[in-house]
C-alpha positions, 0 to 999 in steps of 0.5 A, spaced: 522 961 628 522 956 634 518 950 635 518 948 643 514 942 643 512 936 648 509 930 644 505 925 648 507 918 648 503 916 642 506 910 638 505 911 630 501 905 627 507 902 623 511 901 630 509 894 633 513 890 637 513 883 638 519 879 642 523 886 641 522 886 633 519 892 629 514 891 624 518 896 619 513 900 614 516 896 608 513 889 612 520 886 613 520 884 621 527 885 624 531 888 629 531 896 627 539 895 627 544 890 631 548 895 635 548 892 642 555 891 642 556 898 640 552 901 646 555 903 653 552 903 660 548 910 661 544 912 668 541 917 672 547 919 676 551 921 669 549 927 664 550 924 657 550 929 651 550 927 644 552 931 638 549 927 631 549 929 624 543 925 622 544 926 614 538 929 611 533 926 616 530 922 615 534 919 609 529 913 608 523 916 611 519 912 616 524 906 616 529 911 618 525 914 624 523 908 627 530 905 627 533 912 630 528 912 635 530 905 637 537 907 637 535 913 642 531 908 647 537 903 647 543 908 647 539 912 653 543 919 653 540 925 656 540 930 651 542 930 643 544 936 639 542 934 632 544 937 625 540 936 618 533 935 621 529 937 614 523 939 618 519 940 624 514 934 622 520 929 621 522 931 628 515 930 631 514 923 628 521 921 631 519 924 638 512 921 638 515 914 638 519 916 644 516 917 651 518 923 656 522 926 651 521 934 648 524 937 642 526 944 640 528 946 633 530 952 629 526 951 622 530 956 618 533 952 612 532 945 609 537 942 614 536 945 621 539 944 628 535 941 633 535 939 640 532 933 643 532 932 651 529 927 656 524 931 661 526 927 667 533 928 666 534 935 663 530 942 664 530 947 659 531 954 662 528 960 658 527 961 651 532 958 645 536 963 641 537 964 634 545 966 633 548 970 627 542 970 622 545 975 618 551 972 617 550 967 612 557 966 609 560 964 616 553 960 618 549 957 612 545 954 618 544 959 624 546 956 630 541 954 636 543 956 643 539 953 649 540 953 656 539 947 660 540 944 667 541 937 669 537 934 675 544 933 678 545 940 678 549 941 672 547 948 668 550 950 662 549 954 655 549 949 649 550 952 642 549 947 636 552 949 630 553 946 623 559 949 619 560 950 612 562 943 609 568 941 604 575 943 602 578 949 599 580 955 601 573 959 601 570 954 605 576 954 610 575 961 610 568 961 612 569 956 618 575 960 620 570 966 620 565 962 624 570 961 629 572 968 630 564 970 631 563 964 636 569 966 640 567 973 640 560 972 642 561 967 648 567 972 650 562 978 650 555 975 652 557 969 656 564 971 659 563 967 666 558 961 664 559 954 663 558 954 655 559 948 650 559 949 643 557 942 639 555 939 633 558 938 626 564 943 625 566 940 618 573 940 620 579 937 624 582 940 630 588 937 631 592 941 625 598 944 629 597 952 627 595 957 622 593 957 617 592 950 617 587 950 623 581 954 622 580 954 629 586 956 631 583 962 635 580 957 640 586 953 641 591 959 642 586 961 648 587 954 652 586 957 658 579 959 656 577 954 651 578 946 650 576 941 645 574 935 649 574 930 644 582 932 642 583 925 644 579 922 639 581 926 634 589 924 635 587 917 636 585 911 632 582 913 625 577 907 625 574 911 631 573 917 628 566 921 627 566 921 619 568 914 617 567 915 609 573 920 609 575 918 614 576 924 619 573 927 625 569 933 624 564 933 630 566 936 636 565 938 643 568 945 645 568 947 652 569 954 656 574 954 662 568 953 667 567 946 665 574 944 665 573 942 672 568 937 671 569 929 670 568 928 663 569 923 657 568 923 650 567 917 645 564 916 638 559 910 637 561 906 631 554 903 630 556 902 623 561 897 625 556 893 629 551 894 623 553 896 616 546 898 615 547 904 619 550 908 614 544 907 609 539 908 614 541 913 619 547 917 617 554 918 614 556 921 621 557 917 627 554 920 634 559 923 639 557 923 646 560 927 652 559 924 659 559 928 665 560 924 671 
């Protein structure tokens, strides 16, 4: 069941600012997280999209909600694709702390996909769609499809995915099947549209070919599909999205209609600025795509 809700700018009773500090629910006054050196400049002339597995959100209840809201305000993207939102109520608690944001959630499991977007920058077009609800082997968490338009005029479909985790041939086979189904869907249903598949793919993308690369079908069709974060995947391991392995498993996969755009991807290594990020927020780092 979908929930599309716009929450008023109501501050929770436990959120009190004094000289930039937050009164945390446990009574400890401090900055939510010291991430200033890990932020980048954003602005109204660019379209910033983030994919972010927030690990069983909220890990520490109200503390995580307050800390994540603070990060979002300071990072200031235009749209976030979340994975692992436990419930609509948890997302509502987060959105209540953010003025001018709207949320869309597909609540079908214990770990749900969701979108959060800034209403002054992004407009939701039509209704969200649940994909592959009858394919639990390939998609233990059904993807969430939305269509959006940025005020700059960029209009696209976004498919938020969270594929089966972990190593082993069975799990790899399930991720491979998910890729095949996704590609068939986009090829048949959205053949001429700008489409961005984003989220926690739970696998790396830089293996050379079959059978190592479960996303081989996308990579082999390079005229029509491209992993926009391949440079990150082939770059410095210290800047990958999943530092505890380490590996880079959170991706942006675009159709050829987006190839002409001026794009840049980067990982926010917030844990390198404040180690508490891993305990408070997630074991995944957010990955951002910027349209200039």
